[in-house]
C-alpha positions, 0 to 999 in steps of 0.5 A: 531489493535496494536501499532506494527501493525500500524507500521509496515503497516505505512512501508508497505501501499505504497506498499500495494497501489501501488499494488493495483493501478497495478490492475487498476486505481482507486480513493481515496475512492475507493482506501480506499475500495480496501485496507479495502476489503484487511481485512486493516480494520482500515486504515482510510480514512485520511490516504490514502489520505495523502499516495497518495499525497505523491506518486503523489509529488514523480511522482510513479502515473499519474492523471487523473481528471475525472468528479463525477455525486455527485460534484467536479472531482474526482483524478484516481490515476493509475501507471506509470513507476516509480511506476511501478519500486517502486513497484516491488522494494517493492516486492523484499524488501518484499521477502527479508525481508519475507525469513529472518523474517521467518529464525529468526521465525523458529530458535526460535520456534526451541530454544524453543522447546529444 
């Protein structure tokens, strides 16, 4: 993954994880696997765990410790009301950016054809 892609992804990864948690609660490794299943294959597991710490500190998720068959209990993250609002804000921001960036791209393409 190129540097530009990495930097852009950093700004959207929280929204991506919140969107996945809106679908269903999950624990860290499960979230990493789901992120990768959505095409973000170069995301390091440590990146997801650091993000989970941040969204937990921001009180965007509820955390439940669930017994694990293979060791210590797992922290299962679920989106709470604040996280749902943050996700809605993310999608609104994403829509705004997408609309205006696509407009810039269209203008740029039109200018090259002239």
